[in-house]
C-alpha positions as a Markdown table, in Angstrom:
| # | Residue | x | y | z |
|---|---|---|---|---|
| 1 | Met | 25.6 | 14.4 | -81.0 |
| 2 | Lys | 26.5 | 11.8 | -83.4 |
| 3 | Arg | 27.3 | 14.0 | -86.3 |
| 4 | Arg | 29.6 | 16.1 | -84.2 |
| 5 | Leu | 31.5 | 12.9 | -83.0 |
| 6 | Leu | 31.6 | 11.9 | -86.9 |
| 7 | Ile | 32.6 | 15.1 | -88.0 |
| 8 | Ile | 35.4 | 15.0 | -85.2 |
| 9 | Ile | 37.0 | 11.6 | -86.4 |
| 10 | Val | 36.6 | 12.6 | -89.8 |
| 11 | Ile | 39.0 | 15.5 | -89.2 |
| 12 | Ile | 41.3 | 13.2 | -87.2 |
| 13 | Phe | 41.6 | 10.5 | -89.8 |
| 14 | Thr | 42.2 | 13.2 | -92.6 |
| 15 | Phe | 45.0 | 14.8 | -90.6 |
| 16 | Asn | 46.3 | 11.2 | -90.0 |
| 17 | Leu | 46.6 | 10.6 | -93.4 |
| 18 | Ala | 47.9 | 14.2 | -94.4 |
| 19 | Thr | 50.6 | 14.6 | -91.8 |
| 20 | Pro | 52.9 | 11.5 | -93.1 |
| 21 | Thr | 52.7 | 12.2 | -96.6 |
| 22 | Gln | 53.7 | 16.0 | -96.1 |
| 23 | Gln | 56.8 | 14.9 | -94.4 |
| 24 | Gln | 58.1 | 12.6 | -96.4 |
| 25 | Lys | 57.4 | 15.1 | -99.2 |
| 26 | Ser | 59.2 | 18.0 | -97.5 |
| 27 | Asn | 61.7 | 16.0 | -96.2 |
| 28 | Asn | 62.9 | 13.9 | -99.8 |
| 29 | Ser | 62.5 | 17.5 | -101.9 |
| 30 | Asp | 65.4 | 18.3 | -99.5 |
| 31 | Ile | 67.6 | 15.9 | -101.4 |
| 32 | Gln | 68.0 | 15.8 | -104.8 |
| 33 | Ile | 69.5 | 12.6 | -107.2 |
| 34 | Gln | 71.0 | 13.8 | -110.1 |
| 35 | Lys | 72.7 | 12.2 | -113.1 |
| 36 | Ala | 72.4 | 8.4 | -112.1 |
| 37 | Trp | 73.8 | 6.0 | -114.2 |
| 38 | Ala | 74.8 | 2.5 | -113.9 |
| 39 | Arg | 77.7 | 0.3 | -115.4 |
| 40 | Pro | 77.2 | -2.6 | -118.5 |
| 41 | Ala | 77.3 | -5.9 | -116.7 |
| 42 | Ala | 76.7 | -9.7 | -117.8 |
| 43 | Lys | 74.3 | -11.8 | -115.6 |
| 44 | Tyr | 76.0 | -12.7 | -111.5 |
| 45 | Thr | 78.6 | -10.3 | -112.5 |
| 46 | Asn | 79.2 | -6.9 | -110.5 |
| 47 | Ser | 78.1 | -3.2 | -111.6 |
| 48 | Ala | 78.7 | 0.1 | -110.4 |
| 49 | Phe | 75.9 | 3.2 | -109.7 |
| 50 | Tyr | 77.1 | 6.5 | -109.8 |
| 51 | Phe | 75.4 | 9.8 | -109.0 |
| 52 | Val | 75.3 | 12.7 | -107.6 |
| 53 | Leu | 73.5 | 14.0 | -104.2 |
| 54 | Glu | 72.2 | 16.9 | -103.9 |
| 55 | Asn | 71.6 | 18.2 | -100.0 |
| 56 | Asn | 69.4 | 21.0 | -99.9 |
| 57 | Ser | 68.5 | 21.3 | -96.6 |
| 58 | Ser | 69.9 | 23.0 | -93.6 |
| 59 | Lys | 70.9 | 19.9 | -91.5 |
| 60 | Thr | 73.6 | 17.0 | -92.5 |
| 61 | Asp | 72.1 | 13.9 | -93.6 |
| 62 | Thr | 73.9 | 10.2 | -94.0 |
| 63 | Leu | 73.7 | 7.8 | -96.6 |
| 64 | Leu | 73.1 | 4.6 | -94.5 |
| 65 | Gly | 72.7 | 2.2 | -97.5 |
| 66 | Ala | 71.4 | 1.2 | -101.0 |
| 67 | Glu | 69.1 | -1.7 | -102.1 |
| 68 | Thr | 67.8 | -2.6 | -105.6 |
| 69 | Lys | 66.0 | -5.6 | -107.1 |
| 70 | Ile | 68.2 | -6.2 | -110.1 |
| 71 | Ser | 71.4 | -7.6 | -107.7 |
| 72 | Glu | 72.0 | -9.8 | -104.5 |
| 73 | Glu | 73.1 | -7.0 | -102.7 |
| 74 | Ala | 74.0 | -3.0 | -103.0 |
| 75 | Glu | 76.7 | -1.8 | -100.9 |
| 76 | Ile | 78.5 | 1.8 | -101.1 |
| 77 | His | 81.7 | 1.3 | -101.8 |
| 78 | Glu | 85.2 | 3.4 | -102.2 |
| 79 | Ser | 87.9 | 3.5 | -105.1 |
| 80 | Tyr | 91.4 | 4.2 | -103.3 |
| 81 | Lys | 94.8 | 3.9 | -104.8 |
| 82 | Lys | 97.0 | 1.0 | -103.3 |
| 83 | Asp | 100.8 | 1.4 | -102.6 |
| 84 | Asp | 102.2 | -0.1 | -105.8 |
| 85 | Asp | 99.9 | 2.3 | -107.7 |
| 86 | Arg | 97.3 | 0.2 | -108.6 |
| 87 | Met | 93.3 | 0.7 | -107.3 |
| 88 | Gly | 91.7 | -0.9 | -104.9 |
| 89 | Met | 88.1 | -1.2 | -103.4 |
| 90 | Arg | 86.4 | -1.2 | -100.2 |
| 91 | Pro | 83.1 | -0.9 | -98.4 |
| 92 | Ala | 82.9 | 2.7 | -97.7 |
| 93 | Gly | 79.8 | 2.5 | -94.9 |
| 94 | Lys | 77.6 | 5.5 | -94.0 |
| 95 | Ile | 78.5 | 8.8 | -95.7 |
| 96 | Ala | 77.7 | 12.2 | -94.3 |
| 97 | Ile | 76.5 | 15.0 | -96.8 |
| 98 | Lys | 76.8 | 18.2 | -95.7 |
| 99 | Pro | 74.1 | 21.1 | -95.7 |
| 100 | Lys | 73.7 | 23.0 | -98.8 |
| 101 | Ser | 76.0 | 20.9 | -100.7 |
| 102 | Lys | 76.6 | 18.0 | -103.6 |
| 103 | Phe | 78.6 | 15.0 | -103.1 |
| 104 | Glu | 79.6 | 13.0 | -106.5 |
| 105 | Phe | 79.4 | 9.1 | -106.6 |
| 106 | Lys | 82.2 | 8.4 | -109.8 |
| 107 | Pro | 84.1 | 5.9 | -111.1 |
| 108 | Gly | 87.7 | 5.9 | -109.2 |
| 109 | Gly | 85.9 | 7.3 | -105.9 |
| 110 | Phe | 82.5 | 7.0 | -104.3 |
| 111 | His | 79.8 | 4.7 | -105.8 |
| 112 | Val | 77.2 | 2.3 | -105.4 |
| 113 | Met | 78.2 | -1.7 | -106.0 |
| 114 | Leu | 75.8 | -3.8 | -107.1 |
| 115 | Leu | 76.6 | -7.5 | -106.5 |
| 116 | Gly | 75.9 | -10.5 | -108.5 |
| 117 | Val | 73.5 | -8.7 | -110.9 |
| 118 | Glu | 70.2 | -10.7 | -111.7 |
| 119 | Lys | 70.1 | -10.2 | -115.2 |
| 120 | Asp | 72.2 | -8.7 | -118.2 |
| 121 | Leu | 72.8 | -4.7 | -117.9 |
| 122 | His | 72.6 | -3.5 | -121.8 |
| 123 | Ile | 73.6 | 0.0 | -122.5 |
| 124 | Gly | 70.3 | 2.0 | -122.7 |
| 125 | Asp | 68.4 | -0.3 | -119.8 |
| 126 | Lys | 66.8 | 1.6 | -117.3 |
| 127 | Ile | 67.2 | 0.1 | -113.4 |
| 128 | Glu | 66.1 | 1.6 | -110.4 |
| 129 | Val | 68.0 | 1.9 | -106.8 |
| 130 | Val | 66.7 | 2.8 | -103.6 |
| 131 | Leu | 69.0 | 5.0 | -101.6 |
| 132 | Arg | 68.2 | 4.9 | -98.0 |
| 133 | Leu | 69.0 | 7.9 | -95.6 |
| 134 | Lys | 69.3 | 8.8 | -92.0 |
| 135 | Tyr | 66.6 | 11.8 | -92.2 |
| 136 | Ala | 65.1 | 11.8 | -95.8 |
| 137 | Gly | 64.5 | 8.0 | -95.5 |
| 138 | Lys | 64.3 | 6.2 | -98.9 |
| 139 | Ile | 64.4 | 7.4 | -102.1 |
| 140 | Lys | 63.7 | 5.7 | -105.3 |
| 141 | Ala | 66.5 | 6.6 | -108.2 |
| 142 | Gln | 66.1 | 5.8 | -111.7 |
| 143 | Ala | 69.5 | 5.2 | -113.7 |
| 144 | Glu | 70.3 | 4.1 | -117.3 |
| 145 | Val | 73.1 | 2.0 | -118.1 |
| 146 | Arg | 75.7 | 3.8 | -120.2 |
| 147 | Asp | 78.9 | 3.2 | -121.3 |
| 148 | Ile | 81.9 | 4.0 | -118.9 |
| 149 | Pro | 82.8 | 7.4 | -119.9 |
| 150 | Met | 86.2 | 8.3 | -120.9 |
| 151 | Thr | 88.4 | 10.4 | -118.6 |
| 152 | Lys | 91.5 | 12.7 | -119.3 |
């Protein structure tokens, strides 16, 4: 009787340990972060984080926000053209990523603003940003600090 009870407890414990890991792995593998990079910045100023978010799942997922230890705040922003031919920037809120699609965060478009960076970010430095998605949960992204690419 004791042996049977012990076996049941081991099976339940093993199942409970395995289930969250499998769910997290399958959810996160549906969302891929590609081509991640960030702008150089001086301490206490702002930087921006750019990347391509690919949704390989069969349902829409929503980017809810971002967090990082390298800045005081991380916010999803979008650039827009003002009436007088100048560019502006504003918080974008949540962004829906359609199934089987890619969404690019790039200069002059959507991006994650890193507000009040805690240290100088030099070209070649590596940073980590965590994206929070509705279904996939938290996904870590590694990015290299790079020079701003030239536009045509």
